[in-house]
C-alpha positions in Angstrom: -10.6 -7.5 4.8 -13.1 -5.4 2.9 -15.1 -7.7 0.7 -16.8 -4.9 -1.2 -13.6 -4.3 -3.2 -11.7 -6.5 -5.5 -9.0 -8.6 -3.8 -6.0 -6.5 -4.5 -3.8 -8.3 -2.1 -2.5 -11.8 -1.6 -1.0 -13.1 1.6 2.7 -13.5 1.4 4.0 -15.3 4.5 7.6 -15.4 3.3 7.7 -11.5 3.5 6.3 -11.2 7.0 8.4 -8.8 9.1 8.5 -7.8 12.8 5.5 -10.0 13.6 3.4 -8.3 10.9 1.7 -10.2 8.1 2.7 -9.2 4.6 0.4 -8.9 1.5 1.6 -8.6 -2.0 -0.4 -6.0 -4.0 -1.8 -7.5 -7.2 -1.5 -5.3 -10.4 -4.9 -3.6 -10.9 -4.4 -1.4 -13.9 -5.0 1.6 -11.7 -2.3 4.2 -11.0 0.1 3.4 -8.2 -1.5 5.8 -5.6 -5.0 4.5 -6.2 -3.8 0.9 -6.0 -2.0 1.5 -2.7 -5.0 3.2 -1.1 -7.2 0.3 -2.1 -4.7 -2.3 -0.9 -4.3 -0.5 2.5 -8.0 -0.3 3.0 -8.3 -4.0 2.2 -5.5 -5.1 4.6 -6.5 -2.7 7.4 -10.2 -3.3 6.8 -10.9 0.4 6.9 -13.1 2.8 4.9 -11.0 4.4 2.1 -12.9 7.6 2.5 -12.2 7.7 6.3 -10.3 10.8 7.5 -7.6 8.6 9.0 -6.7 7.0 5.7 -5.6 9.9 3.5 -2.5 9.2 1.4 -1.7 12.9 0.8 -1.1 13.2 4.6 1.9 10.9 4.1 3.1 11.2 0.5 2.2 13.3 -2.5 0.0 10.9 -4.7 0.9 12.7 -7.9 4.6 12.5 -7.2 4.3 8.8 -6.3 2.5 8.1 -9.6 5.1 10.0 -11.6 8.0 8.2 -9.8 6.6 4.8 -10.6 4.8 5.4 -13.9 5.3 3.1 -16.9 7.7 4.9 -19.2 7.3 2.6 -22.1 9.0 -0.6 -23.3 12.3 -1.0 -21.6 12.2 2.3 -19.7 10.6 1.4 -16.4 12.8 1.6 -13.4 13.6 -1.8 -11.8 15.2 -0.5 -8.7 14.2 1.8 -5.9 11.3 1.9 -3.5 9.3 4.3 -1.3 8.4 3.1 2.2 5.8 4.8 4.5 3.1 4.2 7.0 -0.5 4.6 6.2 -3.4 3.8 8.5 -0.9 1.8 10.6 0.2 -0.3 7.7 3.8 -0.3 6.5 3.7 0.2 2.7 6.5 -0.5 0.3 6.0 0.8 -3.2 8.7 -0.8 -5.4 9.9 0.2 -8.9 9.6 -3.4 -10.1 5.9 -3.4 -9.3 6.1 -5.9 -6.4 4.4 -3.6 -3.9 3.9 -4.9 -0.3 1.5 -3.8 2.4 2.1 -5.1 6.0 -0.9 -5.3 8.4 -1.2 -2.7 11.0 1.0 -3.2 14.1 -2.0 -3.5 16.3 -4.2 -5.5 14.0 -6.7 -6.1 16.8 -7.7 -2.5 16.6 -6.5 -1.2 13.2 -9.3 1.4 13.0 -7.5 3.3 15.8 -4.3 3.7 13.9 -3.7 6.9 12.1 -1.5 7.6 9.0 2.1 8.2 10.1 5.1 9.2 8.0 8.1 7.0 8.1 
């Protein structure tokens, strides 16, 4: 994990899937796309400026932000999710704000994983 960033993720063993460790994404006050990028770089221990870790290659960050933006009191969506792979991590962005990042499939060499669309 990158220790030069805030801890945006917390280990969630009850959510582990397919032999991959799961991490809940802690609310950061940032927009969804920025929060997800920071969380993935933390889980995958990669450089967020690396060419291999570009969210736009997988999903449109502006669309992701609009889809999950706070619409005011009582108007946020509580269902739905977007699932994709980024830098080898499975990412689940959920309308209820309980986002999850799964470690890269090959966590021994996560730097070799590239962003993939799901």
